[in-house]
N, C-alpha and C positions, 0 to 999 in steps of 0.2 A: 822543528819543534817536537820535544820528548813529552808525552804523558806517560804515566806510571802505567803498569800492566793491571794494578788494580787501582779502580777509579770509581766516580760516581756518575750517576747518569742523571740529569736534571729536568725534568719536563713541566713545562706552565703551559697551562689550559685556560686559553681566552677566548673572546669572541673577537671575529674580523672587525667590527666596530669599535672595539674598545679603543682609546687615544688617551695619548700623553703631549702634552706642548702641541697639539695641532695635528699630530702623526698618527699612523698604527702604533698602538703599542709594541705588537710584536716587531716592527721595524726599528723602534728606539730598543728594545731588548738585545736584537742581533747588533746591532751597532755598538751598544755599551759592550757587549761581549769581544766584540772586533777590537774596540778601543783599549779592552783589558786584556787583549793578547792572549783569550781563551784558544782553547784546541780548535774549535770549529762551533757552529750553530746551525740548525735546520729548522725552517718552518715549514709545517705540514698543515695543510687544509683539508678539512673534513665537510664530505657532502651530507652529514647528518649526526646532531646530537643535541641534547640539552644539559642543563646545569642544574644549579641549586633552585632556580625560580621553575624548574621542570618545564620551561618555555621550550616547544621544540623548533630548532633550528636545522631548516632542510634546503636542498638545493632542488628539490623536485620542481617542474613547472608549473603544475597548479598550486604550488605552496612555495612560490621564492620568498626566499630568505636572503636578505643582504648582510644579516650578521652570523655568518657561519663559524663554524669551530675551529679554531687554530692552536695548534700545539707546536712550542719552540722545544727543541730536544737540543741539549749540550751534554757532552761528554768529557769528564776533566779531573784532575785531583780533587780530592775533597777541600783539602784548604782554600782552594782556589775558586771552588762552587760556593763556598760559605761567604768567601769576600765579594765574590758578585751578588749572591742573595743580598747583602748590605747594600750594594750599590744602587739594584734596581727597586728596593724596597719603597722608596720615594715614590716611584711610579705607578705602583701596583695598588687598583683601588677595588680590585675583585680577582676572580680566577680563583683557579687551583696549582697550587705547586707541590710535585711530588720529587722524593728522592730516592734513588736504589742504590746498590753496589752495582757495579759491570766489570768485568773483566775484559781488558782491551787483547784482542786477538792479533789485529793487524791494524794500524795507523799510516797511511799515507803510500805512496811509493816506494818500491825496492831500492835500497840505498847503493847497489852495486853499478860499477860501471864497467862497461866493455872496454 
């Protein structure tokens, strides 16, 4: 799969407990990205964070939280990101979505063969 040198970085900030159709929202987002043949998606789980409500979510033992912060990151061509955002809009009931320009330096293994 080829992605352009100039692309977009999509970040979706969620809570680990956010759900859609009975499954974790981050999982549904990654599966939709795969279904739409995007270049890739990564889910990052954070040990601490807070959002719009200012409620602190932490993995500290004394303040155990089951709703830790989760970030889904996807790098892809801008038009494909826009189509993806339209596709996941019905799933999104909250969270934060950001976009920024990204320059692709390397994607995947070398194509040379010996």
